[in-house]
KEMI-878176 format. One record per atom (N, C-alpha, C, O, CB): residue in three letters; y, x, z. Coordinates in steps of 0.1 Angstrom, whole numbers, plus 2048, in hexadecimal, padded with zeros to 3 digits. Glycine has a CB too. Example, Ala and Ser with C-alpha at 12.3 -4.5 7.8 and 13.67 -1.06 7.14 Angstrom:
REM residues 2
ala7C788484E ala7D387B84E ala7DF88484E ala7DF88E855 ala7D387185A ser7EA880847 ser7F5889847 ser80088184F ser80B886850 ser7FA88D839 
END
This chain:
REM residues 205
met6FF663456 met6F966A44B met6EB66D44D met6E6670458 met701678449 gly6E366D442 gly6D466F443 gly6D167E443 gly6DA687442 gly6CD669437 thr6C5681446 thr6C068F447 thr6B769143B thr6AD68A43A thr6BA692454 arg6B969C434 arg6B069F428 arg6A56A742D arg6A56AE437 arg6B86A641D tyr69A6A7425 tyr68D6AE429 tyr6906BD42A tyr68B6C3434 tyr6826AB41F glu6976C2421 glu6996D0421 glu6A36D542C glu6A46E142F glu69F6D5414 asp6A96CB433 asp6B16CF43F asp6A96D144B asp6AF6D6455 asp6BC6C4441 gln69C6CC44B gln6946CD457 gln6906DC45A gln68F6E4450 gln6876C5456 pro68E6DF467 pro68A6ED46A pro67C6F0464 pro6746E7462 pro6896EF479 ala67A6FC461 ala66D70045A ala6616FD462 ala6576FA45D ala66E70F457 glu6636FD470 glu6576FB478 glu6536EC478 glu6486E947C glu65A6FE487 his65B6E3472 his6576D5471 his6516D2463 his64C6C7461 his6646CC472 trp6506DC45B trp64A6DA44E trp63B6DA44F trp6356E1457 trp64F6E4444 ala6346D1447 ala6256D1447 ala6216DD43E ala6276E1435 ala6206C4440 gly6166E3443 gly6106EE43C gly60A6EA42E gly6076DF42C gly6066F5444 ala6086F4426 ala6036F1419 ala5F56EC419 ala5F06E4410 ala6036FE410 glu5ED6F0424 glu5DF6EB425 glu5DE6DC427 glu5D46D6424 glu5D86F2430 ser5E96D542C ser5E96C742E ser5E96BF421 ser5E56B3421 ser5F46C3437 leu5EC6C5416 leu5ED6BF409 leu5E06C0402 leu5DE6BA3F7 leu5F86C4401 asp5D66C8407 asp5C96CA400 asp5C16BD402 asp5BF6B840D asp5C26D6405 pro5BC6B73F7 pro5B36AB3F8 pro5A56AF3FD pro5A26BB3FD pro5B16A53EA thr59E6A5402 thr5906A8406 thr5886AD3FA thr5896A73F0 thr58969B40C pro5806B73FC pro5786BD3F1 pro5706B23EB pro56A6A93F2 pro56F6C83F6 val56F6B23DD val5686A73D6 val5596A73DA val55469C3DB val5696A93C7 trp5536B23DC trp5456B23DF trp5426AB3EC trp5376A53EE trp53F6C03E0 lys54B6AB3F6 lys5496A4402 lys54A695400 lys54268D406 lys5546A840D gln5526903F7 gln5536823F4 gln54667D3ED gln5416733F0 gln55F67F3EB tyr5416853E4 tyr5346823DD tyr5296823E7 tyr5206793E6 tyr53168C3D2 leu52968B3F1 leu51E68B3FB leu51E67F403 leu514679407 leu51F698403 leu52A67B407 leu52C66F410 leu527663408 leu52065A40E leu53A66D414 ile52B6613FC ile5266563F4 ile5176563F2 ile51164B3F3 ile52D6563E6 ala5116623F0 ala5036633EE ala4FB65F3FB ala4F16583FA ala4FF6713EA leu501663406 leu4FA65F413 leu4FB650415 leu4F164A41A leu50166741E leu50664A412 leu50763C414 leu4FE63440B leu4F762A40F leu516637411 leu4FC6393FE leu4F36323F5 leu4E56343FA leu4DD62A3F9 leu4F56383E7 phe4E16403FF phe4D4642404 phe4D1639410 phe4C6634410 phe4D2651408 ala4DA638419 ala4D862F424 ala4D7621420 ala4CE619426 ala4E463042E gly4DE61C416 gly4DD60F411 gly4CF60C40B gly4C960240D gly4E860C407 leu4CA616403 leu4BD6153FD leu4B2614407 leu4A960C406 leu4BA6203F3 ile4B361C412 ile4A961C41D ile4A960E424 ile49F609426 ile4AC627427 ala4B5609426 ala4B65FB42C ala4B05F1424 ala4A95E8429 ala4C55F842F val4B25F1417 val4AD5E740D val49D5E940D val4965DF40D val4B25E93FF leu4985F540D leu48A5F740D leu4835F241A leu4795EC419 leu48760640C val48A5F4425 val4845EF432 val4835E0432 val4795DA436 val48C5F443E val48E5DA42E val48F5CB42D val4845C6424 val47D5BC427 val49D5C6429 ala4825CC418 ala4785C840E ala46A5C9414 ala4625C0412 ala4795D0401 leu4675D441B leu45A5D6421 leu4575CC42C leu44C5C742C leu4595E4426 leu4615C9434 leu45F5BF43E leu45D5B1438 leu4555A943D leu46B5BE447 ala4635AE42D ala4625A1426 ala45459F420 ala44F594421 ala46C59F41B ile44E5AA41A ile4415A8414 ile4365AC41D ile42A5AA419 ile4415B1408 ala4385B0429 ala42E5B4432 ala4235A9434 ala4175AC434 ala4335B8440 pro42759C437 pro41D592439 pro41459042C pro40958A42E pro42458543C leu418594421 leu411592414 leu40759D411 leu3FF59C408 leu41A58F409 val4095A9418 val4005B4414 val3F75B841F val3ED5BF41D val4095C0411 val3F95B442C val3F05B8437 val3E45AF436 val3E45A4431 val3F75B7444 ala3D95B443C ala3CC5AD43D ala3CD5A4449 ala3CE5A9454 ala3C05B643D pro3CB597447 pro3CB58E453 pro3BE58F45B pro3B4592455 pro3CD57F44E pro3BF58C468 pro3CA58846F pro3D3594473 pro3CD59F476 pro3C658047C ala3E0592474 ala3E959D477 ala3F659847C ala3FA58D477 ala3EB5A746C leu3FD59F485 leu40A59C489 leu4135A6484 leu4135B2488 leu40B59A499 val41C5A247B val4255AC474 val4335AB47A val4365A2481 val4255A9465 pro43B5B5477 pro4495B547D pro4505A8479 pro44E5A246E pro4515C1477 gly4595A4482 gly45F597480 gly45858C487 gly45B580486 gly461594472 asp44D59048F asp445586497 asp43F57C48D asp43F570490 asp44E57F4A1 arg439581482 arg433578479 arg42457A47A arg41F585478 arg43857A46A leu41C56F47D leu40E57047E leu40756C471 leu40956146C leu40956748A val3FF57546C val3F857345F val3EA56F462 val3E3577468 val3F957F455 leu3E656445D leu3D855F460 leu3D155C453 leu3D7559449 leu3D8552468 pro3C455E453 pro3BC55B447 pro3BD54C444 pro3BE54444D pro3AD55F448 ile3BC548437 ile3BD53A433 ile3B253243A ile3B352543B ile3BD538424 ala3A753843D ala39B531443 ala39F52C451 ala398522456 ala38F53A444 asp3A9531458 asp3AD52C465 asp3B551F464 asp3B751846E asp3B653646C leu3B951B458 leu3C050E456 leu3B5503454 leu3AD50444A leu3CA50E44A pro3B54F945D pro3AA4EF45B pro3AC4E644F pro3B84E544A pro3AA4E6468 thr3A24E044A thr3A34D843F thr3AA4CB443 thr3AC4C844F thr3954D4439 val3AE4C3439 val3B74B743C val3AF4AE445 val3A44AA442 val3BA4B042E gly3B64A944F gly3B149F458 gly3A74A5463 gly3A349D46C gly3AA495451 arg3A44B2463 arg39B4B746D arg3A24BB479 arg3AF4BC479 arg3934C3467 ser39B4BE484 ser3A14C2490 ser3A94CF48F ser3A44D8489 ser3974C349B pro3B54CF495 pro3BD4DC494 pro3B64E749B pro3AE4E64A3 pro3CB4D949A asn3BA4F3496 asn3B450049C asn3BE5054A6 asn3CA5074A3 asn3B150A491 arg3BA5094B2 arg3C250F4BC arg3C351E4B9 arg3B85244B8 arg3BE50C4CA ile3CF5244B8 ile3D05324B4 ile3D75394C0 ile3E15344C5 ile3D85344A7 glu3D25444C5 glu3D854C4CF glu3DD5594C9 glu3D55624C7 glu3CD54F4DB pro3EA55A4C6 pro3EF5674C0 pro3ED5734C9 pro3EB57E4C3 pro3FD5654BD ser3ED5714D6 ser3EC57D4DF ser3E45794EB ser3E656E4F1 ser3FA5824E3 val3DB5824EF val3D257F4FA val3DB57F507 val3D8578510 val3C75894FB ser3E5588507 ser3ED58A513 ser3F9580514 ser3FF57F51F ser3F3598513 asp3FC57950A asp40756F50A asp402562504 asp40455F4F8 asp413575502 gly3FD55A50D gly3F854D509 gly402543506 gly400538500 gly3EF547513 ser40F54650A ser41A53C508 ser41D53A4F9 ser4235304F5 ser42654150F arg4185434F0 arg41B5414E2 arg40F53B4DA arg40F53B4CE arg41E54E4DB ala4055364E1 ala3FA52F4DB ala3FF5234D3 ala40851C4D7 ala3EF52B4E6 phe3F851F4C9 phe3FB5144C1 phe3EF50E4BA phe3E45144BA phe4065184B6 tyr3F15024B5 tyr3E74FA4AD tyr3EA4FA49F tyr3F54F649B tyr3E54EC4B3 leu3E2500497 leu3E4500488 leu3DD4F3482 leu3D14F1484 leu3DE50D481 ala3E54EB47C ala3E04DE478 ala3E44DB46A ala3EE4E0464 ala3E64D3481 arg3DC4D2464 arg3DE4CD456 arg3DB4BE455 arg3D04BB450 arg3D64D644B pro3E44B645A pro3E14A745A pro3DF4A144C pro3D749844A pro3EC4A0461 thr3E74A6442 thr3E64A1435 thr3E74AD42B thr3EC4B742F thr3F0496432 gln3E44AB41F gln3E54B5415 gln3F44B8413 gln3FD4B0411 gln3DF4B1407 gly3F74C5414 gly4054CA412 gly40D4CA41F gly4194CE41F gly40C4C1408 glu4074C642A glu40E4C7437 glu4064D1440 glu3FB4CE443 glu40F4B943D glu40D4DB444 glu4074E544D glu4104E7459 glu41C4E8457 glu4044F3446 phe40B4E6465 phe4124E7471 phe40C4F147B phe4004F447B phe4144DA478 ala4154F8483 ala41150148D ala4184FC49A ala42350049D ala41451048A phe4124F24A1 phe4184EC4AD phe4154F54B9 phe40A4F94BC phe4124DE4B0 arg4204F84C1 arg41E5004CD arg4154F94D7 arg4154EC4D8 arg42C5034D4 ala40D5014DE ala4034FB4E8 ala40A4F84F5 ala4034F54FF ala3F85054EA tyr4174F84F6 tyr41E4F5502 tyr42B4EC4FF tyr4304EE4F4 tyr42250150A trp42E4E3507 trp4394DA504 trp4404D5511 trp4394D451B trp4344CE4FC ala44C4D1510 ala4544CB51B ala45C4C0515 ala4614C150A ala45D4D6522 pro45E4B551D pro4664AA518 pro4744AD514 pro47A4A850B pro46649F522 thr47A4B751C thr4874BC519 thr4874CB518 thr4804D2520 thr4914B8524 val48E4D150E val48E4DF50C val4934E6519 val49E4E351E val4974E3500 gly48B4EF51E gly48F4F652A gly4874F1537 gly4874F8541 gly49D4F452D asp4814E5536 asp4794E1541 asp46C4E9542 asp4684F1539 asp4754D253F arg4654E754D arg4584ED54F arg44E4E8544 arg44D4DC542 arg4524EB55D glu4474F053D glu43E4EC532 glu4314E8537 glu42C4ED541 glu43D4F7528 cys42A4DF52F cys41D4DA532 cys4144DF526 cys4184E151B cys41D4CB533 pro4074E1529 pro3FD4E551F pro3FB4D9516 pro3FA4CE51A pro3F04EA525 val3F94DC509 val3F64D24FF val3E84D34FA val3E34DE4F7 val4004D34F3 asp3E04C84FA asp3D24C84F5 asp3D14BF4E9 asp3DA4B74E6 asp3C94C3500 ile3C64C14E2 ile3C34B84D6 ile3BC4AC4DC ile3B44AC4E5 ile3BA4C04CC ala3BF4A04D6 ala3B94944DA ala3B648B4CD ala3BD48D4C3 ala3C248C4E4 thr3AD4824CE thr3AA4794C4 thr3B146C4C7 thr3AF4664D1 thr39B4764C2 leu3BA4684BE leu3C245C4C0 leu3BC4504B8 leu3B84524AC leu3D145E4BC thr3BB4444BE thr3B64394B7 thr3C042D4B8 thr3C642B4C2 thr3A84344BE ala3C14264AD ala3C941A4AC ala3C14104A4 ala3C2411497 ala3D841D4A7 gly3BA4074AA gly3B13FF4A3 gly3A640649D gly39E40D4A5 gly3B93F7498 ser3A4406490 ser39940D48A ser39E41B485 ser396423480 ser39440647E ala3AB41E486 ala3B042B481 ala3AE43548C ala3B0433498 ala3BF42947D val3AA441487 val3A844C490 val3AE45948A val3AD45B47E val39844F493 glu3B5460492 glu3BB46D48E glu3BC477499 glu3BC4734A5 glu3C946A488 phe3BD483496 phe3BF48E4A0 phe3CE48E4A3 phe3D748F49B phe3BA49B49B gly3D148E4B0 gly3DE48F4B5 gly3DE4994C1 gly3D64A24C2 gly3E44824BA tyr3E94984C9 tyr3EB4A24D4 tyr3EF49B4E1 tyr3F54904E0 tyr3F54AC4D0 ile3EB4A14EC ile3EF49C4F9 ile3F54A7501 ile3EF4B2502 ile3E3495501 ala4014A5506 ala4074AF510 ala4034AA51E ala4084A0522 ala4174B050E arg3FB4B2524 arg3F64AF531 arg4004B353C arg4004BE541 arg3E84B5534 cys4094A9540 cys4134AC549 cys4114A5557 cys41B4A255D cys4214A8543 glu4044A255A glu40249B567 glu4074A3573 glu40D49D57C glu3F3499569 asn4064B0573 asn40B4B857E asn41A4BB57E asn41F4C0588 asn4034C557F val4204B8573 val42F4BA572 val4374AE572 val4404AC57A val4314C2565 phe4334A4569 phe43B498568 phe43248B56C phe43748056A phe44049655A gly42648E570 gly41E483575 gly41847A56A gly41446F56D gly42647A57E arg41747F55D arg411477553 arg40E480547 arg41148C547 arg41B46C54E val40847A53C val406481530 val40F47C525 val413470526 val3F748052C phe41148451B phe41947F50F phe411481503 phe40A48B501 phe42748850E val4114774FA val4094764EE val4114794E2 val41C4744E0 val4014694ED phe40B4804D8 phe4124844CC phe4084814C0 phe3FC4824C1 phe4164924CC thr40E47E4B4 thr40747C4A8 thr4024894A2 thr4054944A7 thr40F47449E ser3FB488497 ser3F5494490 ser40149C48A ser3FE4A8487 ser3EC48F485 arg40D496489 arg41849E484 arg4214A248F arg42C4A748D arg42049547A gly41D4A149C gly4254A54A7 gly43049C4AC gly4374A04B5 gly42B4B24A4 ala4304904A7 ala43B4874AB ala4364804B8 ala42A47C4B9 ala43E47C4A0 ala44047D4C1 ala43C4764CD ala4384684CA ala43F4614C2 ala4484764D7 arg42E4634D1 arg42A4554CF arg43244B4D7 arg43043F4D5 arg41B4544D2 glu43A4504E0 glu4434474E8 glu45144A4E5 glu4554564E4 glu43F4484F7 gly45A4404E6 gly4684424E4 gly46E44A4EF gly4694494FB gly46F4354E2 gly4794524EC gly4804594F7 gly47B4674F9 gly48146E502 gly47E451504 tyr47146B4F2 tyr46C4794F4 tyr46C4804E7 tyr46A47B4DC tyr45E4794FA arg46E48D4E8 arg46E4954DC arg4604994D8 arg4574994E0 arg4774A24DE gly45F49E4CB gly4524A24C6 gly44E4B04CB gly4554B64D3 gly4524A24B7 leu4424B44C6 leu43D4C24C9 leu4454CD4C3 leu44A4CB4B7 leu42F4C34C5 asp4474D84CA asp44D4E34C4 asp4434EA4BA asp4374E94BC asp4524EE4CF gln4494F04B0 gln4404F64A6 gln4465034A0 gln4525054A1 gln43D4EC49B tyr43D50B49B tyr441517494 tyr442515485 tyr43B50C480 tyr437523497 leu44A51D47E leu44C51B470 leu43F521469 leu43A52C46C leu45852346B val43A51945F val42D51D458 val43051E449 val437516443 val42251345B ser42A529443 ser42A52A435 ser41C52E430 ser414533438 ser435534430 met41952C424 met40C52F41F met40C536411 met41653540A met40452241D ser40153D40F ser3FF543402 ser3F053F3FE ser3EA538405 ser401552401 asp3EB5453F4 asp3DD5423EF asp3D35453FA asp3C953E3FB asp3DA5483E2 asp3D5550401 asp3CA555409 asp3CE557418 asp3C655C420 asp3C5562404 arg3DA55341C arg3DE555429 arg3E954A42E arg3EF544426 arg3E456342B val3EA54943B val3F3541441 val3FC54A44A val3F8552451 val3ED53544A ile40A548449 ile413550450 ile41B54745A ile42153D456 ile41D557446 val41A54A467 val420543471 val42B54B477 val42855647C val41653E47C asn437547477 asn44354E47C asn44554B48A asn44B54148E asn45054B473 leu440554493 leu4415514A2 leu44F5534A7 leu45154F4B3 leu43755A4A9 ser45855949F ser46555B4A4 ser46E54F4A2 ser47954E4A7 ser46B56749D arg46954549B arg471539498 arg46A52D49D arg460528497 arg473538488 val46F5284A8 val46951B4AE val4725104AA val47E5104AC val46951D4BE ile46C5064A4 ile4734FA4A0 ile4724F04AB ile4674EB4AE ile46E4F4492 gln47D4ED4B2 gln47D4E44BD gln4834D64B9 gln48F4D54B6 gln4854EA4C9 pro47B4CC4B9 pro4804BE4B6 pro48B4BA4C0 pro48B4BE4CC pro4754B44B6 ser4954B34BB ser4A04AF4C3 ser49B4A44CC ser49149D4C9 ser4AC4AA4BB glu4A14A24D8 glu49D4984E1 glu4A248A4DD glu4AD4894D8 glu4A249B4EF arg4994814DE arg49D4734DA arg4A446C4E6 arg49F46E4F1 arg49046B4D6 thr4AF4664E3 thr4B74604EE thr4B64514EE thr4BD44B4F7 thr4C54644ED gly4AF44B4E5 gly4AF43C4E5 gly4A44374DC gly49B43E4D7 gly4BC4364E1 gly4A442A4DA gly49A4234D2 gly48F41D4DA gly48C4214E5 gly49442D4C9 pro4894124D5 pro47F40B4DD pro4724134DE pro46F41B4D5 pro47C3FD4D6 val46B4104E8 val45E4164EA val45440E4E2 val4534024E4 val45A4164F9 pro44D4144D9 pro44440D4D0 pro4384074D8 pro43340D4E2 pro43F4154C5 thr4333FC4D4 thr4273F64DA thr41B3FA4D2 thr41B3FF4C7 thr4293E64DB gly40F3F74D9 gly4033FA4D2 gly4004094D1 gly3FB40D4C6 gly4023F44C5 ile4044114DB ile4034204DA ile3F44234DB ile3ED41F4E4 ile40B4274E5 pro3EF42B4D1 pro3E042E4D2 pro3DD4364DE pro3E543E4E3 pro3DD4374C5 gln3D24334E4 gln3CD43A4F0 gln3C64474EC gln3BD4474E4 gln3C44314F8 pro3C94524F3 pro3C345F4F0 pro3B545F4F6 pro3B2459500 pro3CB46A4F6 gln3AC4664EF gln39E4684F3 gln39B4774F2 gln3A147E4EA gln3944604EB ala39247C4F9 ala38E48A4F9 ala38848C4EB ala3814844E6 ala38448D504 pro38C4984E5 pro38749B4D7 pro37849E4D8 pro3724A04CD pro38E4A74D1 
END
């Protein structure tokens, strides 16, 4: 046989206060606080997003984005500009380049044949192939790998089997260049393919 509720001892009964709902004003207050916190979060995200567009260049804004004046971007085909974002941290130095119209690059000034290896300094060089001349790059790895590595104006390796130069993400507006130092684009390592012949020889710029 079952036991009915009214058969239970009085000390087992729940008090009347347990049936009272949460006061309505507390529910409204909680919803208002959540909405306010959401608005603050949206405002912070919006301010961070537009910061590179409103600060006066040069400036480093939250998110590790470096804002440079458009004058720091070389004209098409001219020698790249070396940029030092921080005097105390030379490892983030890069070359701002514009090999052709509509192509802007920020190549890191350090490179290694394999990600994680000891890095070598990268310099600008003039590459010649017959009568053609262009600005390229040389990774001076004599003290690390016993040789130098040559790259085109677009950062591609001139020899098979090696990856290209690492670079930062670049965007532009009418009066400024924005380089995202928090995003390094690392080319994948090449694992095969013939070594091309007739590789241009680098010359001092």
